Structure formats: structure tokens, C-alpha cells
C-alpha positions, 0 to 999 in steps of 0.5 A: 658973081665974084663974091660967090666965087671968092666965097666958094674958093674960101670954102675950098681952101678951108676944106683943103686945110682941114684935110691936108693940115688940121686932120693930119695934125690931130692924127699925129698928136693922137699917135704920139700920145699913144706912143705909136708910129705916125700914119702916112697921111696929109700933104707931102710935107706931113708925109715926109715928116711922118716918115722921118718920125717913124724912122726915128721911132723904129730906131729908138724902139730897137735900141730900147728892145736891145737895152731891155734884152741886155738887162734881162739876159746873161751876156755869156749864155743868152738865157735870163740872168739873176735880176730877171729871175728874181723879178720873175719870182716876184711875179709868180708869187702872185699867181696860184698856178703849180710849178717846180723850181730846179737849182742846178750846179755844174759839178767841179766847175772850178777844176775845169777853169783851172785845168782848161782855162776860162775860155773853155769854162765859158764854152761849158757854161754856154753848152749847159745853158743851151741844153737846158733850153733845148730840154725844157719847154718854151713855157719854162724859164732857164736862168743863170743865177750865179757863176756856175749855178743855173735854175729852171722854173718849170711852169704848170708842174705837179709832183707827178711830173717828177719822173719826166724832169729826172729823165730830162736831167739824166739826158743832159748829164748823158750828153755832158759826160760823153762830149763830142765837141772836144769839151771836158766832161762835166755833170749837173747836180740838181735839186728840185721842189714843187709848189701848188700855189705859185713861187712860195717863199720856201720854194728856193730853200727847199730846192737848195736843200735837195741840191745839197743832198745830191752833192753829199751823195756823189753829185751828178743826179737829181733829187726833190725836196718831197723825196727828203720829206718822204724819207724823213717820215719813213724813218720817223 
């Protein structure tokens, strides 16, 4: 009888160890291997361990997210920066979806900095970034790619969308030219180009050529590379 009782106790001890120790360890090893939070299971000590680990896990995840955000976003305006924009260009080169690129300059921004100071200049840049984000879709990408130079990648965009894009830019310029926030008047010069097959190699150059034409013809406007082609073909 005693031997049977001891045997039963050993069986029960083995089962409890399996449930409270071995199984939680297997689960924890799997969670850690997959970089997941630990499940709250097992004995009190294991639950305490899991809670402590999860707190550290959340802290590290938040720190990584913050570092990633800072690495990809412009500190002044909050939109994506040049590095993130260049990485996005490389990704979009591999996709065969139509898109448009807009390259944007704040007209005579140096005069704003010189006449009103850099703090006011920074406020103007933040305002421009906010208007770009608000005016375009959430699926589009607004970026600050230089001092007073911005860009917008308009996804799923065909040349038929040109009037809608021009209307957006006109609306932004209307707000910038008639400020109600005490900031100086500014305007945007915008050059655009379309691509039927992702971010083609010539897309940036084409948009930049269109931007140059806007600047040469009085600034504060929007032109597309395709218009330059049409004009050249008409003249020819």
C-alpha cells in the first residue's frame, strides 16, 4: 500500500512539474524564439517572470518604434525624410503600379528666413508639410527631401488625374497666399511627372524639368513633364 501511495505521489509530482514547469518553459522558449510576448502561465514564479519579461519587451518595442520613427521622419515637420523617401523609391521601382511624383519648392523661402527669422521659416515649413498631408490621400507619401524642398508620391495615379492634382496645389497656394495665422505669404512651385510602371529611373528627372519650367515662368504653379512633351511635339 505504501509503495502504491509513493508511486501515485511520484506520478502526481511528475504531472505537476510538467504542467507548472516543463510546459511553461517550452512555451516561453517558443515565444522568445518568435520574438513575442510571453504567455502568462505556469506557477506563480513563472507568471511573475513572464510579467517582468513582458514589461521589458514592451519598453524595448516602444524604444525601437521611436528610433525607427525618428530615422524615417523629418524632425521639424513630422513627415517622412529624404532617407525614407529614397528607400521608398527603391521599393516602388519593383512594383508595376502607376504613380505620379511631385517635386515642390517653397518660393523665395530664403527671403522669409532673412526677413522674418529662422523660427518663422520653420513654422512656414511645418505649415507646408501639414497642408500637403491634409490635401493628399493617406495612401500618398509626402516627404521633406531638402531645406525647403518637398515631394509627394501619388499612388495609383494616371495622367487623367492631372486636373485633380493641379486643383489640390492651387488650393494649397490659395491658403499660403492668404494666411490667417500671422505667417508671411509664400507659395509653392510644383513639377510633376507620371509613370505607368512604378518609380522609373527617369521619373525624378522628368518632374524636376517640369519644376524648372514653373520657376522660369513666374513660380506659384504646377506643371507636368507630359505637358512639356506635348508642347515640344506641337512646336515640332
